[in-house]
Phi, psi and omega in degrees: 000136183283129176261117183288135178235101182265003187294336183277349185294313179305318179290337182272351186301316178303318179291321178295324178297323177298319177292322179297323178300318177297319178300312180294326180294314178299315182298312182296313180297317183292325178294311183297306182288329178294319179292318179298309179292325178295323177296317180297317180296320180296319178294323175298316181299326183263000181288145176290348179278106190299319179302325177295317178297318179296317180298313181297319181294319179294319180299309182298316179298319181297306186288335178276354180255358184244135177300144182298324179301318180293321179297318178300316180293321179300310183289333175295328179275329185270314187303316180304319180293321179294314183296320187273328182263307185285312182271348177069028180277158184294147176284356182281345182291158180285099183296321182296318179293316180297317181293322179295318179296317179296312182299312181295319180299311182289323181291313182291333180302326179296323180281319178297326182296323179291321177296315181292322179298317178297321179293321178294317181292340179283342177287131183307134182299333180299329179289326178291316178298321178295324178295317178295322180296331179278359177094010179284151173278172178301316181296319179294319179298318180293315186289321188263331187248305191281307186300319178302320179288318183295316183295326179300319180281336186271344187310312180300320179292323179294318179291323177298318176296327176296324177294317176300318177300316178303316179294322183288342181300338179298344180288352178293355177301336183292338178251016176059030176279132186279067175279190183301310184294315180296319178298318179298316181290326177298317178296319178299318177298318182293317187262358182071028180237045183304311183300314183297316183291322178294318178295319179296317178297317178298320179295322179295315177299319181297313182297313181299316181292322177296316178298313181298319180296322179294321178294320179294319178297320178295319177295322180297320178296320179294319180294325184288341183289000000 
């Protein structure tokens, strides 16, 4: 029978916090850039210009059909070459962190775009037609009339997807990036407390996600009023 030893956790907290910062950093960057690129993709899908719609549809279909682990491995192999040769950036930067941020941002954009597209389509078509009647272009109508209304209704869904993204960041273990989960398992391997550290990491993810979900539900009630 396994005897649990939790005594090493207090001393490991500073190291775990360093890993947690990386997890939060990936999550935040992926949410921001995922929503920005996802918004552009959603507008492409709804654009009267067919090639833009085809591109956005192909992009969303591709990324939603490939496991995230595979995407992380692909970008871990591709991004270093792009950063160092095409962009001329130093090889001293953390390639694993950069590749994870790019992979998560592009991957999540496919999911955000579908949420945003549904939100845009929920705005009454009459408002779009009225915008065109006032002489606005498609881009102006989206930016000034449609998107502000759509985002107000979409915020809870976007934040919920952000919680899913936070959980998925643990998959960066495949590229040996020292995020919160990887740091916990490394400490467990070092101290012989693998079970305790994995359980503690899982409890931290659970608490954070429960709190975040409660906040999203509260926000959803406010938006529904």
